[in-house]
DRENDO-1510 file (C-alpha; in Angstrom, 1 decimal, always signed):
<recs>
REC; n; res; u; v; w
REC; 1; UNK; -21.2; -90.7; -51.2 .
REC; 2; UNK; -18.5; -88.4; -51.5 .
REC; 3; UNK; -17.8; -89.1; -55.2 .
REC; 4; UNK; -20.0; -87.9; -58.2 .
REC; 5; UNK; -21.2; -90.4; -60.6 .
REC; 6; UNK; -18.8; -89.8; -63.3 .
REC; 7; UNK; -16.2; -92.0; -61.2 .
REC; 8; UNK; -18.7; -94.9; -61.0 .
REC; 9; UNK; -17.2; -97.1; -64.0 .
REC; 10; UNK; -13.6; -96.7; -62.7 .
REC; 11; UNK; -14.6; -97.5; -59.2 .
REC; 12; UNK; -15.9; -100.8; -60.2 .
REC; 13; UNK; -13.1; -101.9; -62.2 .
REC; 14; UNK; -10.0; -99.7; -61.3 .
REC; 15; UNK; -10.5; -98.5; -57.8 .
REC; 16; UNK; -6.7; -98.3; -57.1 .
REC; 17; UNK; -6.1; -96.1; -60.0 .
REC; 18; UNK; -8.9; -93.7; -58.8 .
REC; 19; UNK; -7.3; -93.5; -55.4 .
REC; 20; UNK; -3.8; -92.8; -56.7 .
REC; 21; UNK; -5.1; -90.0; -58.9 .
REC; 22; UNK; -6.8; -88.5; -55.9 .
REC; 23; UNK; -3.7; -88.7; -53.8 .
REC; 24; UNK; -1.6; -87.0; -56.5 .
REC; 25; UNK; -4.2; -84.3; -57.1 .
REC; 26; UNK; -3.9; -83.6; -53.3 .
REC; 27; UNK; +0.0; -83.6; -53.1 .
REC; 28; UNK; +0.5; -82.0; -56.5 .
REC; 29; UNK; -2.0; -79.1; -56.1 .
REC; 30; UNK; -0.8; -76.3; -58.5 .
REC; 31; UNK; -1.7; -73.4; -56.1 .
REC; 32; UNK; +0.2; -75.0; -53.3 .
REC; 33; UNK; +3.1; -76.0; -55.6 .
REC; 34; UNK; +3.6; -72.4; -56.7 .
REC; 35; UNK; +3.5; -71.2; -53.1 .
REC; 36; UNK; +6.2; -73.7; -52.1 .
REC; 37; UNK; +8.4; -72.3; -55.0 .
REC; 38; UNK; +7.8; -68.7; -54.1 .
REC; 39; UNK; +8.6; -69.3; -50.5 .
REC; 40; UNK; +11.7; -71.5; -51.1 .
REC; 41; UNK; +13.4; -70.2; -54.4 .
REC; 42; UNK; +16.3; -68.0; -53.9 .
REC; 43; UNK; +17.6; -67.0; -57.5 .
REC; 44; UNK; +15.0; -68.7; -59.8 .
REC; 45; UNK; +11.8; -66.9; -60.7 .
REC; 46; UNK; +8.6; -67.6; -62.4 .
REC; 47; UNK; +8.1; -65.5; -65.7 .
REC; 48; UNK; +6.1; -67.5; -68.3 .
REC; 49; UNK; +6.6; -71.2; -67.0 .
REC; 50; UNK; +4.9; -71.7; -63.6 .
REC; 51; UNK; +6.6; -74.1; -61.3 .
REC; 52; UNK; +3.3; -76.3; -61.2 .
REC; 53; UNK; +3.5; -76.7; -64.9 .
REC; 54; UNK; +7.2; -77.9; -64.7 .
REC; 55; UNK; +6.1; -80.4; -62.0 .
REC; 56; UNK; +3.1; -81.6; -63.9 .
REC; 57; UNK; +5.5; -82.1; -66.9 .
REC; 58; UNK; +8.1; -84.0; -65.0 .
REC; 59; UNK; +5.5; -86.1; -63.2 .
REC; 60; UNK; +4.4; -87.6; -66.6 .
REC; 61; UNK; +7.9; -88.9; -66.9 .
REC; 62; UNK; +8.4; -90.0; -63.3 .
REC; 63; UNK; +5.1; -91.9; -63.3 .
REC; 64; UNK; +6.0; -93.6; -66.4 .
REC; 65; UNK; +3.3; -92.1; -68.6 .
REC; 66; UNK; +5.9; -90.6; -71.0 .
REC; 67; UNK; +9.1; -92.0; -72.0 .
REC; 68; UNK; +11.1; -88.7; -71.8 .
REC; 69; UNK; +10.9; -84.9; -70.9 .
REC; 70; UNK; +10.6; -84.2; -74.6 .
REC; 71; UNK; +7.9; -86.6; -75.2 .
REC; 72; UNK; +6.0; -85.2; -72.2 .
REC; 73; UNK; +6.6; -81.6; -73.5 .
REC; 74; UNK; +5.3; -82.6; -77.0 .
REC; 75; UNK; +2.2; -84.0; -75.5 .
REC; 76; UNK; +1.3; -80.7; -73.7 .
REC; 77; UNK; +3.0; -78.4; -76.1 .
REC; 78; UNK; -0.2; -76.3; -76.7 .
REC; 79; UNK; -0.5; -75.5; -73.0 .
REC; 80; UNK; +3.0; -74.6; -72.4 .
REC; 81; UNK; +4.1; -71.1; -73.2 .
REC; 82; UNK; +7.7; -71.7; -73.6 .
REC; 83; UNK; +10.0; -73.8; -75.9 .
REC; 84; UNK; +11.4; -77.2; -74.8 .
REC; 85; UNK; +14.8; -75.6; -74.7 .
REC; 86; UNK; +13.5; -73.3; -72.0 .
REC; 87; UNK; +12.0; -76.2; -70.1 .
REC; 88; UNK; +15.3; -78.0; -70.1 .
REC; 89; UNK; +17.1; -75.0; -68.9 .
REC; 90; UNK; +14.8; -74.5; -66.1 .
REC; 91; UNK; +15.2; -78.2; -65.0 .
REC; 92; UNK; +18.9; -77.9; -65.3 .
REC; 93; UNK; +19.0; -74.9; -62.9 .
REC; 94; UNK; +16.4; -76.1; -60.5 .
REC; 95; UNK; +17.3; -75.1; -56.9 .
REC; 96; UNK; +18.2; -78.0; -54.6 .
REC; 97; UNK; +16.2; -76.3; -51.8 .
REC; 98; UNK; +13.0; -76.2; -54.0 .
REC; 99; UNK; +13.3; -79.9; -54.7 .
REC; 100; UNK; +13.7; -80.7; -51.0 .
REC; 101; UNK; +10.6; -78.6; -50.1 .
REC; 102; UNK; +8.6; -80.5; -52.5 .
REC; 103; UNK; +9.1; -83.7; -50.5 .
REC; 104; UNK; +8.7; -81.9; -47.0 .
REC; 105; UNK; +5.4; -80.3; -48.3 .
REC; 106; UNK; +4.1; -83.9; -49.5 .
REC; 107; UNK; +4.8; -85.1; -45.9 .
REC; 108; UNK; +2.9; -82.1; -44.3 .
REC; 109; UNK; -0.2; -82.7; -46.7 .
REC; 110; UNK; -0.1; -86.5; -46.3 .
REC; 111; UNK; +0.6; -86.9; -42.6 .
REC; 112; UNK; -2.9; -85.5; -41.3 .
REC; 113; UNK; -4.6; -87.8; -43.7 .
REC; 114; UNK; -2.9; -90.7; -42.4 .
REC; 115; UNK; -3.8; -89.6; -38.8 .
REC; 116; UNK; -7.5; -89.1; -39.9 .
REC; 117; UNK; -7.4; -92.7; -41.4 .
REC; 118; UNK; -6.1; -93.9; -38.0 .
REC; 119; UNK; -3.4; -95.8; -40.1 .
REC; 120; UNK; -0.3; -94.8; -38.3 .
REC; 121; UNK; +1.6; -97.9; -36.8 .
REC; 122; UNK; +2.6; -98.2; -33.2 .
REC; 123; UNK; +6.1; -96.9; -32.5 .
REC; 124; UNK; +8.7; -99.6; -32.6 .
REC; 125; UNK; +9.9; -98.2; -29.3 .
REC; 126; UNK; +7.2; -96.8; -27.0 .
REC; 127; UNK; +8.0; -93.2; -26.0 .
REC; 128; UNK; +9.9; -92.3; -29.0 .
REC; 129; UNK; +9.1; -91.3; -32.7 .
REC; 130; UNK; +11.2; -93.4; -34.8 .
REC; 131; UNK; +13.2; -91.9; -37.9 .
REC; 132; UNK; +15.3; -94.0; -40.2 .
REC; 133; UNK; +18.1; -92.1; -41.9 .
REC; 134; UNK; +19.8; -93.5; -45.1 .
REC; 135; UNK; +21.6; -92.5; -48.3 .
REC; 136; UNK; +20.4; -92.9; -51.8 .
REC; 137; UNK; +23.0; -92.7; -54.6 .
REC; 138; UNK; +21.7; -91.9; -58.0 .
REC; 139; UNK; +22.8; -94.1; -61.0 .
REC; 140; UNK; +25.0; -92.9; -63.7 .
REC; 141; UNK; +23.5; -90.7; -66.4 .
REC; 142; UNK; +24.1; -90.7; -70.1 .
REC; 143; UNK; +27.0; -88.7; -71.6 .
REC; 144; UNK; +24.9; -85.9; -73.1 .
REC; 145; UNK; +26.5; -82.8; -71.5 .
REC; 146; UNK; +29.4; -81.5; -73.6 .
REC; 147; UNK; +31.9; -82.0; -70.7 .
REC; 148; UNK; +30.9; -85.7; -70.3 .
REC; 149; UNK; +31.5; -86.6; -74.0 .
REC; 150; UNK; +35.2; -86.7; -73.3 .
REC; 151; UNK; +35.3; -89.5; -70.8 .
REC; 152; UNK; +34.2; -92.9; -70.6 .
REC; 153; UNK; +33.8; -92.7; -66.7 .
REC; 154; UNK; +30.2; -93.0; -65.3 .
REC; 155; UNK; +28.8; -89.6; -64.5 .
REC; 156; UNK; +27.2; -89.4; -61.1 .
REC; 157; UNK; +24.6; -86.6; -60.7 .
REC; 158; UNK; +24.4; -86.5; -56.9 .
REC; 159; UNK; +23.3; -88.1; -53.7 .
REC; 160; UNK; +20.4; -87.7; -51.4 .
REC; 161; UNK; +20.0; -88.4; -47.6 .
REC; 162; UNK; +16.5; -89.5; -46.8 .
REC; 163; UNK; +14.4; -89.5; -43.5 .
REC; 164; UNK; +11.7; -91.9; -43.2 .
REC; 165; UNK; +8.9; -91.7; -40.6 .
REC; 166; UNK; +8.3; -95.2; -39.2 .
REC; 167; UNK; +4.8; -94.8; -37.6 .
REC; 168; UNK; +3.2; -92.8; -40.6 .
REC; 169; UNK; +5.0; -94.9; -43.2 .
REC; 170; UNK; +6.0; -91.6; -45.2 .
REC; 171; UNK; +9.1; -90.1; -46.4 .
REC; 172; UNK; +9.5; -87.2; -44.1 .
REC; 173; UNK; +12.7; -85.3; -45.4 .
REC; 174; UNK; +15.5; -85.4; -48.0 .
REC; 175; UNK; +18.7; -83.6; -48.1 .
REC; 176; UNK; +20.5; -83.3; -51.5 .
REC; 177; UNK; +23.9; -82.7; -52.8 .
REC; 178; UNK; +25.0; -82.3; -56.4 .
REC; 179; UNK; +28.6; -83.7; -55.7 .
REC; 180; UNK; +28.4; -87.5; -56.9 .
REC; 181; UNK; +31.8; -88.1; -55.0 .
REC; 182; UNK; +30.5; -86.3; -51.6 .
REC; 183; UNK; +30.5; -88.6; -48.6 .
REC; 184; UNK; +26.9; -88.9; -46.9 .
REC; 185; UNK; +28.5; -87.5; -43.9 .
REC; 186; UNK; +28.8; -84.1; -45.4 .
REC; 187; UNK; +25.1; -83.7; -45.1 .
REC; 188; UNK; +24.8; -84.7; -41.4 .
REC; 189; UNK; +24.9; -81.0; -40.2 .
REC; 190; UNK; +21.7; -80.2; -42.1 .
REC; 191; UNK; +20.1; -83.4; -40.7 .
REC; 192; UNK; +21.0; -82.3; -37.1 .
REC; 193; UNK; +18.9; -79.0; -37.6 .
REC; 194; UNK; +15.8; -81.1; -37.7 .
REC; 195; UNK; +16.3; -83.3; -34.8 .
REC; 196; UNK; +13.6; -82.9; -32.0 .
REC; 197; UNK; +13.2; -84.1; -28.6 .
REC; 198; UNK; +11.7; -87.6; -28.1 .
REC; 199; UNK; +12.7; -88.9; -31.5 .
REC; 200; UNK; +14.8; -92.1; -32.1 .
REC; 201; UNK; +17.2; -92.0; -34.9 .
REC; 202; UNK; +18.3; -95.3; -36.5 .
REC; 203; UNK; +21.1; -95.4; -39.0 .
REC; 204; UNK; +24.1; -97.4; -40.6 .
REC; 205; UNK; +27.7; -97.0; -39.8 .
REC; 206; UNK; +28.2; -94.3; -42.4 .
REC; 207; UNK; +26.3; -91.9; -40.2 .
REC; 208; UNK; +27.9; -92.9; -37.0 .
REC; 209; UNK; +29.9; -89.7; -36.1 .
REC; 210; UNK; +30.6; -88.1; -32.8 .
REC; 211; UNK; +28.9; -84.8; -33.9 .
REC; 212; UNK; +25.8; -86.5; -34.7 .
REC; 213; UNK; +25.7; -88.6; -31.4 .
REC; 214; UNK; +26.5; -85.6; -29.2 .
REC; 215; UNK; +24.0; -83.4; -31.2 .
REC; 216; UNK; +21.1; -85.9; -30.8 .
REC; 217; UNK; +21.8; -86.6; -27.1 .
REC; 218; UNK; +21.7; -82.7; -26.4 .
REC; 219; UNK; +18.3; -82.6; -28.0 .
REC; 220; UNK; +17.1; -85.3; -25.5 .
REC; 221; UNK; +16.5; -87.6; -28.5 .
REC; 222; UNK; +17.8; -91.2; -28.9 .
REC; 223; UNK; +19.9; -93.1; -31.5 .
REC; 224; UNK; +20.8; -96.6; -32.4 .
REC; 225; UNK; +23.8; -96.5; -34.8 .
REC; 226; UNK; +26.1; -99.3; -36.0 .
REC; 227; UNK; +29.5; -98.3; -35.0 .
REC; 228; UNK; +31.9; -97.0; -37.5 .
REC; 229; UNK; +35.6; -98.4; -37.3 .
REC; 230; UNK; +36.8; -94.8; -36.7 .
REC; 231; UNK; +34.8; -94.5; -33.5 .
REC; 232; UNK; +37.1; -96.1; -31.0 .
REC; 233; UNK; +36.1; -94.8; -27.4 .
REC; 234; UNK; +36.9; -96.4; -24.1 .
REC; 235; UNK; +35.4; -99.6; -23.1 .
REC; 236; UNK; +34.0; -99.8; -19.6 .
REC; 237; UNK; +33.8; -102.9; -17.6 .
REC; 238; UNK; +33.5; -106.4; -19.1 .
REC; 239; UNK; +31.3; -107.4; -22.0 .
REC; 240; UNK; +28.1; -109.4; -20.9 .
REC; 241; UNK; +26.1; -111.8; -22.6 .
REC; 242; UNK; +22.5; -110.5; -22.3 .
REC; 243; UNK; +20.5; -112.9; -24.8 .
REC; 244; UNK; +20.1; -113.9; -28.3 .
REC; 245; UNK; +17.9; -112.8; -31.4 .
REC; 246; UNK; +17.1; -114.5; -34.9 .
REC; 247; UNK; +20.5; -113.5; -36.2 .
REC; 248; UNK; +22.8; -114.3; -33.3 .
REC; 249; UNK; +24.0; -113.9; -29.6 .
REC; 250; UNK; +23.6; -110.5; -28.2 .
REC; 251; UNK; +26.2; -109.0; -25.7 .
REC; 252; UNK; +26.4; -105.5; -24.1 .
REC; 253; UNK; +29.2; -103.3; -22.6 .
REC; 254; UNK; +29.5; -99.5; -21.8 .
REC; 255; UNK; +31.7; -97.2; -23.8 .
REC; 256; UNK; +32.7; -93.8; -23.3 .
REC; 257; UNK; +33.3; -91.4; -26.3 .
REC; 258; UNK; +34.7; -87.8; -26.3 .
REC; 259; UNK; +33.5; -84.9; -28.2 .
REC; 260; UNK; +36.3; -83.2; -30.3 .
REC; 261; UNK; +37.1; -79.9; -29.1 .
REC; 262; UNK; +35.3; -79.6; -25.9 .
REC; 263; UNK; +36.5; -82.9; -24.7 .
REC; 264; UNK; +33.0; -83.7; -23.1 .
REC; 265; UNK; +32.5; -87.3; -22.4 .
REC; 266; UNK; +29.2; -89.3; -23.1 .
REC; 267; UNK; +28.9; -92.8; -21.9 .
REC; 268; UNK; +26.8; -95.0; -24.2 .
REC; 269; UNK; +25.5; -98.7; -24.5 .
REC; 270; UNK; +27.4; -100.8; -26.8 .
REC; 271; UNK; +25.5; -103.8; -28.2 .
REC; 272; UNK; +27.3; -106.5; -30.0 .
REC; 273; UNK; +25.6; -109.1; -32.0 .
REC; 274; UNK; +27.7; -112.2; -32.7 .
REC; 275; UNK; +26.3; -113.3; -36.0 .
REC; 276; UNK; +25.1; -116.8; -37.0 .
REC; 277; UNK; +25.8; -115.9; -40.7 .
REC; 278; UNK; +28.5; -113.4; -41.7 .
REC; 279; UNK; +27.6; -110.2; -43.5 .
REC; 280; UNK; +28.4; -109.8; -47.3 .
REC; 281; UNK; +31.6; -108.0; -46.2 .
REC; 282; UNK; +32.5; -111.0; -44.1 .
REC; 283; UNK; +32.0; -109.6; -40.6 .
REC; 284; UNK; +31.0; -111.9; -37.9 .
REC; 285; UNK; +29.8; -109.5; -35.4 .
REC; 286; UNK; +28.3; -106.1; -35.5 .
REC; 287; UNK; +28.5; -103.3; -32.9 .
REC; 288; UNK; +25.7; -100.8; -32.2 .
REC; 289; UNK; +26.0; -97.6; -30.1 .
REC; 290; UNK; +22.9; -96.2; -28.5 .
REC; 291; UNK; +22.1; -93.7; -25.7 .
REC; 292; UNK; +18.6; -95.1; -25.1 .
REC; 293; UNK; +18.3; -96.0; -21.3 .
REC; 294; UNK; +18.1; -99.8; -20.2 .
REC; 295; UNK; +14.6; -99.2; -18.9 .
REC; 296; UNK; +13.4; -98.1; -22.2 .
REC; 297; UNK; +14.9; -100.8; -24.3 .
REC; 298; UNK; +16.8; -104.1; -23.7 .
REC; 299; UNK; +20.0; -104.9; -25.8 .
REC; 300; UNK; +17.9; -107.5; -27.7 .
REC; 301; UNK; +15.4; -104.7; -28.5 .
REC; 302; UNK; +18.2; -102.5; -29.8 .
REC; 303; UNK; +19.4; -105.1; -32.0 .
REC; 304; UNK; +15.9; -105.7; -33.4 .
REC; 305; UNK; +15.5; -102.0; -33.9 .
REC; 306; UNK; +18.6; -101.8; -36.1 .
REC; 307; UNK; +17.5; -104.8; -38.0 .
REC; 308; UNK; +14.3; -103.1; -38.9 .
REC; 309; UNK; +16.2; -100.3; -40.4 .
REC; 310; UNK; +15.9; -102.2; -43.8 .
REC; 311; UNK; +12.4; -100.9; -44.0 .
REC; 312; UNK; +13.9; -97.9; -45.6 .
REC; 313; UNK; +15.6; -100.1; -48.2 .
REC; 314; UNK; +12.2; -101.5; -49.3 .
REC; 315; UNK; +11.0; -97.9; -49.7 .
REC; 316; UNK; +14.0; -97.3; -52.0 .
REC; 317; UNK; +13.3; -100.6; -53.8 .
REC; 318; UNK; +9.6; -99.7; -54.3 .
REC; 319; UNK; +10.3; -96.2; -55.7 .
REC; 320; UNK; +13.0; -97.8; -58.1 .
REC; 321; UNK; +10.5; -100.5; -59.2 .
REC; 322; UNK; +7.3; -98.3; -59.5 .
REC; 323; UNK; +8.6; -95.1; -60.7 .
REC; 324; UNK; +11.1; -93.6; -63.2 .
REC; 325; UNK; +12.7; -91.3; -60.7 .
REC; 326; UNK; +16.3; -92.0; -61.9 .
REC; 327; UNK; +16.1; -90.5; -65.5 .
REC; 328; UNK; +19.5; -91.4; -67.2 .
REC; 329; UNK; +19.0; -88.7; -69.9 .
REC; 330; UNK; +19.1; -85.8; -67.3 .
REC; 331; UNK; +22.7; -85.3; -67.0 .
REC; 332; UNK; +22.6; -82.1; -65.0 .
REC; 333; UNK; +22.6; -82.8; -61.2 .
REC; 334; UNK; +19.9; -80.4; -60.4 .
REC; 335; UNK; +17.5; -81.8; -62.9 .
REC; 336; UNK; +18.3; -85.5; -61.9 .
REC; 337; UNK; +17.8; -84.6; -58.1 .
REC; 338; UNK; +14.5; -82.9; -58.9 .
REC; 339; UNK; +13.2; -85.9; -60.6 .
REC; 340; UNK; +14.3; -88.1; -57.7 .
REC; 341; UNK; +12.3; -85.9; -55.3 .
REC; 342; UNK; +9.1; -86.3; -57.5 .
REC; 343; UNK; +9.7; -90.0; -57.1 .
REC; 344; UNK; +9.7; -89.6; -53.2 .
REC; 345; UNK; +6.6; -87.5; -53.5 .
REC; 346; UNK; +4.9; -90.2; -55.5 .
REC; 347; UNK; +6.0; -92.7; -52.9 .
REC; 348; UNK; +4.1; -90.8; -50.4 .
REC; 349; UNK; +1.0; -90.8; -52.5 .
REC; 350; UNK; +1.0; -94.5; -53.0 .
REC; 351; UNK; +1.6; -94.8; -49.2 .
REC; 352; UNK; -1.8; -92.9; -48.6 .
REC; 353; UNK; -3.4; -95.3; -50.9 .
REC; 354; UNK; -2.1; -98.4; -49.0 .
REC; 355; UNK; -3.0; -96.6; -45.7 .
REC; 356; UNK; -6.5; -96.5; -46.9 .
REC; 357; UNK; -6.6; -100.0; -48.1 .
REC; 358; UNK; -5.2; -101.1; -44.8 .
REC; 359; UNK; -7.9; -99.4; -42.8 .
REC; 360; UNK; -10.7; -101.3; -44.7 .
REC; 361; UNK; -9.0; -104.7; -45.3 .
REC; 362; UNK; -6.5; -104.9; -42.4 .
REC; 363; UNK; -3.0; -103.8; -42.2 .
REC; 364; UNK; -1.4; -107.2; -41.8 .
REC; 365; UNK; -3.4; -108.3; -44.8 .
REC; 366; UNK; -2.1; -105.4; -46.9 .
REC; 367; UNK; +1.3; -105.9; -45.6 .
REC; 368; UNK; +1.6; -109.6; -46.4 .
REC; 369; UNK; -0.9; -110.2; -49.1 .
REC; 370; UNK; -1.2; -107.1; -51.3 .
REC; 371; UNK; +1.5; -106.6; -54.1 .
REC; 372; UNK; +2.7; -103.2; -54.6 .
REC; 373; UNK; +3.6; -104.4; -58.1 .
REC; 374; UNK; +0.1; -105.1; -59.1 .
REC; 375; UNK; -1.2; -101.8; -57.5 .
REC; 376; UNK; +1.3; -99.9; -59.8 .
REC; 377; UNK; +0.4; -102.1; -62.7 .
REC; 378; UNK; -3.3; -101.1; -62.5 .
REC; 379; UNK; -2.4; -97.4; -62.2 .
REC; 380; UNK; -0.1; -97.6; -65.4 .
REC; 381; UNK; -2.9; -99.6; -67.4 .
REC; 382; UNK; -5.9; -97.5; -66.5 .
REC; 383; UNK; -4.3; -94.0; -66.2 .
REC; 384; UNK; -4.6; -92.5; -69.8 .
REC; 385; UNK; -8.2; -93.7; -70.3 .
REC; 386; UNK; -9.4; -92.5; -67.0 .
REC; 387; UNK; -7.7; -89.0; -67.7 .
REC; 388; UNK; -9.6; -88.7; -70.9 .
REC; 389; UNK; -12.9; -90.1; -69.5 .
REC; 390; UNK; -13.0; -87.9; -66.4 .
REC; 391; UNK; -12.2; -84.1; -67.0 .
REC; 392; UNK; -9.7; -82.3; -64.8 .
REC; 393; UNK; -12.5; -80.2; -63.1 .
REC; 394; UNK; -13.8; -83.4; -61.4 .
REC; 395; UNK; -10.3; -84.1; -59.8 .
REC; 396; UNK; -9.9; -80.5; -58.3 .
REC; 397; UNK; -12.1; -81.1; -55.5 .
REC; 398; UNK; -9.6; -83.6; -53.9 .
REC; 399; UNK; -7.0; -80.8; -53.4 .
REC; 400; UNK; -9.2; -78.8; -51.3 .
REC; 401; UNK; -11.2; -81.3; -49.3 .
REC; 402; UNK; -10.7; -81.1; -45.5 .
REC; 403; UNK; -8.4; -84.0; -44.2 .
REC; 404; UNK; -11.3; -85.7; -42.7 .
REC; 405; UNK; -13.4; -85.8; -46.0 .
REC; 406; UNK; -10.4; -86.8; -48.0 .
REC; 407; UNK; -9.8; -89.7; -45.6 .
REC; 408; UNK; -13.3; -90.8; -45.9 .
REC; 409; UNK; -13.1; -90.5; -49.7 .
REC; 410; UNK; -10.2; -92.8; -49.8 .
REC; 411; UNK; -11.8; -95.4; -47.6 .
REC; 412; UNK; -15.0; -95.2; -49.5 .
REC; 413; UNK; -13.0; -96.2; -52.7 .
REC; 414; UNK; -10.9; -98.7; -50.9 .
REC; 415; UNK; -14.0; -100.7; -49.8 .
REC; 416; UNK; -14.7; -101.3; -53.6 .
REC; 417; UNK; -11.5; -103.2; -54.0 .
REC; 418; UNK; -11.2; -107.1; -54.7 .
REC; 419; UNK; -7.9; -107.9; -52.9 .
REC; 420; UNK; -7.6; -111.0; -54.9 .
REC; 421; UNK; -6.7; -109.1; -58.1 .
REC; 422; UNK; -3.7; -107.7; -56.2 .
REC; 423; UNK; -2.4; -110.8; -54.5 .
REC; 424; UNK; +1.4; -110.9; -53.8 .
REC; 425; UNK; +3.0; -114.2; -55.0 .
REC; 426; UNK; +5.9; -115.0; -52.6 .
REC; 427; UNK; +8.9; -116.7; -54.1 .
REC; 428; UNK; +10.7; -119.5; -52.2 .
REC; 429; UNK; +14.2; -119.3; -50.6 .
REC; 430; UNK; +17.0; -118.4; -52.9 .
REC; 431; UNK; +19.0; -121.3; -54.3 .
REC; 432; UNK; +22.7; -121.3; -54.6 .
REC; 433; UNK; +23.5; -120.7; -58.3 .
REC; 434; UNK; +25.0; -123.8; -60.1 .
REC; 435; UNK; +28.6; -123.7; -61.2 .
REC; 436; UNK; +29.0; -122.4; -64.7 .
REC; 437; UNK; +31.4; -123.4; -67.3 .
REC; 438; UNK; +34.5; -121.3; -67.9 .
REC; 439; UNK; +33.7; -118.1; -69.8 .
REC; 440; UNK; +34.7; -118.0; -73.4 .
REC; 441; UNK; +34.4; -114.8; -75.5 .
REC; 442; UNK; +32.2; -115.3; -78.5 .
REC; 443; UNK; +31.0; -118.7; -77.2 .
REC; 444; UNK; +27.4; -119.9; -77.7 .
REC; 445; UNK; +25.2; -122.8; -77.3 .
REC; 446; UNK; +22.1; -124.3; -78.7 .
REC; 447; UNK; +19.2; -124.0; -76.2 .
REC; 448; UNK; +17.1; -126.6; -78.0 .
REC; 449; UNK; +20.0; -129.1; -77.9 .
REC; 450; UNK; +20.6; -128.5; -74.1 .
REC; 451; UNK; +16.8; -129.0; -73.4 .
REC; 452; UNK; +16.9; -132.2; -75.6 .
REC; 453; UNK; +19.8; -133.6; -73.6 .
REC; 454; UNK; +17.9; -133.0; -70.4 .
REC; 455; UNK; +14.8; -134.7; -71.5 .
REC; 456; UNK; +16.7; -137.8; -72.8 .
REC; 457; UNK; +18.4; -138.4; -69.4 .
</recs>
């Protein structure tokens, strides 16, 4: 028994909430957070307000425990040695490097626990460590900043490029920009600094650039990228039909691309999927570029790998649904991006919880039957009461446990779960929306009369 008796009432009725609190205690360990700040911050400094205190305050908002930064401050004002104005000033000037470091540190803390749980999934392509790369655009904020009060235009607080580790099921890295108009490609140079031998990078056409492809190939890593219209290349030989997938017929052809400046040529595989159903943009086929050898993956396999790229879209959806990581009242880009990174950190905490549940109840069962919504709902409902009933001193042990002991703790709690309480309810296939009458400004109908007409038929 790795847990003290004080946890027993909640282990019986709210085991998921206990697991989530344990995971967050580990990833939000105050001493470690302050070390991350000291190692990363370039211009900011700690005087009276510790970085860990700021993270704790913002976490209350991101986790949905408080409706705003001001409300979170008011609830903890007795323990915060500065004014709310000073808190906002610190948020507004948060360095992007510090926010990025928060996410990277959460991965470094969570990844060994996933290994101890033996919860890592098999690689989608044996011999490669799969990385999925995608962009995340923050929604428009309110017009609270003085400069924004003079425009009706939607204020965009920035963008993020997120790297997802497929086998571990964790957000591995994030790259930020405050410019809401910046192209995602502007961050590719920073991504290239992290590419390592033996990785396989999967990304959409926005990231299909010659520098990215040549840099990945030089690192002896692989890529599967949807071809962007600006990448022309020189087609070699004839296109051959090689098979089919659920989405369409697959063809393959070689293509040579040249590196700007050096003129060096790289011969790639060009996989074309002739789609059964056109894309939302009306495309009837898509082209994929890859340097993965034929011996390692067939053309059909490369098409399947690209299709699985939508895994990261599910991550974004879960973050948006479960956490308040896009706070519309935070107009300053640095503050908004800081909140987003806390949302990514919180996702890694939930991923730890799901990994432990999968170990005890089966990964396929968790993937197909357990609803993340009901897991999040339990956390929201029980959090406040559990915080009051169990003093902070009882949680601190989880920040310092060894990876092996912490993994055992999570499994012990997961064993108490009754999965029926978190059952996923699948909806049927989407139906085509019925034709509506022409819109008339100010028009209205009586719902009761329409229902009466239906029942009288």
